[in-house]
C-alpha positions as CSV (number, residue, x, y, z in Angstrom):
1,M,-31.4,75.9,53.5
2,V,-33.7,77.1,50.7
3,L,-30.7,79.2,49.2
4,D,-28.2,76.7,49.9
5,V,-30.4,74.2,47.7
6,L,-31.0,77.0,44.9
7,R,-27.4,77.9,45.0
8,T,-25.6,74.4,45.2
9,G,-28.6,72.1,44.4
10,R,-28.1,70.3,47.6
11,V,-28.4,70.7,51.6
12,G,-25.0,71.2,53.0
13,P,-24.5,69.9,56.6
14,E,-23.6,73.4,57.7
15,A,-26.8,74.8,56.5
16,V,-28.6,72.1,58.8
17,M,-26.8,72.6,61.6
18,F,-27.3,76.5,61.3
19,S,-31.1,75.9,61.1
20,V,-31.5,73.7,63.6
21,A,-29.4,76.0,66.2
22,V,-31.5,79.0,65.2
23,L,-34.7,77.1,65.5
24,L,-33.8,75.7,69.1
25,A,-32.8,79.3,70.2
26,T,-36.2,80.7,69.0
27,L,-37.6,78.4,71.5
28,T,-36.3,80.2,74.4
29,S,-37.4,83.1,76.1
30,V,-34.2,84.1,77.5
31,T,-32.7,86.7,75.4
32,S,-28.8,85.9,76.5
33,I,-29.1,82.7,75.4
34,R,-30.4,83.4,71.9
35,L,-27.6,86.3,71.6
36,A,-25.1,83.8,72.7
37,V,-26.2,81.0,70.3
38,R,-26.7,83.7,67.2
39,A,-23.3,84.8,68.1
40,G,-21.4,81.8,68.6
41,L,-23.0,80.2,65.3
42,D,-21.7,83.2,63.3
43,L,-18.4,83.0,65.0
44,F,-18.2,79.1,64.1
45,A,-19.1,79.8,60.5
46,R,-16.6,82.9,60.2
47,L,-13.8,80.4,61.5
48,V,-14.5,77.4,59.6
49,F,-16.3,78.0,56.7
50,L,-15.4,81.6,55.5
51,P,-12.2,82.7,54.2
52,S,-9.9,84.9,56.5
53,N,-9.9,88.5,55.7
54,T,-9.9,91.8,57.6
55,W,-13.7,92.2,57.4
56,S,-14.1,88.5,58.8
57,S,-11.5,89.2,61.6
58,V,-13.2,92.5,62.6
59,M,-16.9,90.5,62.9
60,S,-15.2,87.5,64.8
61,A,-14.1,90.1,67.4
62,V,-17.6,91.3,67.6
63,D,-19.1,88.1,67.9
64,L,-16.8,87.2,70.6
65,A,-17.6,90.4,72.6
66,V,-21.6,89.7,72.1
67,L,-20.8,86.1,73.1
68,A,-18.9,87.1,76.4
69,A,-21.4,89.8,77.3
70,A,-24.2,87.1,76.9
71,W,-22.1,84.7,79.2
72,F,-21.7,87.3,81.9
73,L,-25.4,88.5,81.4
74,A,-26.3,85.0,82.0
75,G,-24.2,84.1,84.9
76,R,-25.4,87.3,86.9
77,G,-29.1,86.2,86.4
78,K,-30.1,89.1,84.2
79,G,-30.3,87.2,80.7
80,N,-34.1,87.4,80.8
81,R,-34.4,91.3,80.0
């Protein structure tokens, strides 16, 4: 949020949302939940806020894979390793 204020002179709603979500993700000890929250936020940011290009598409696919793997691990009860 500090960089957002320095860059634009104001705090955008996306910076607040991401900061709160990352803070909440750090409060849990379950690794798969932390990974899923971070990958989901990154995917959301790429789809909503960033322009579409090749690199962004590749990283969106990586985020989807991480999100799917975290979801799978959480469903099998292995998310806390």
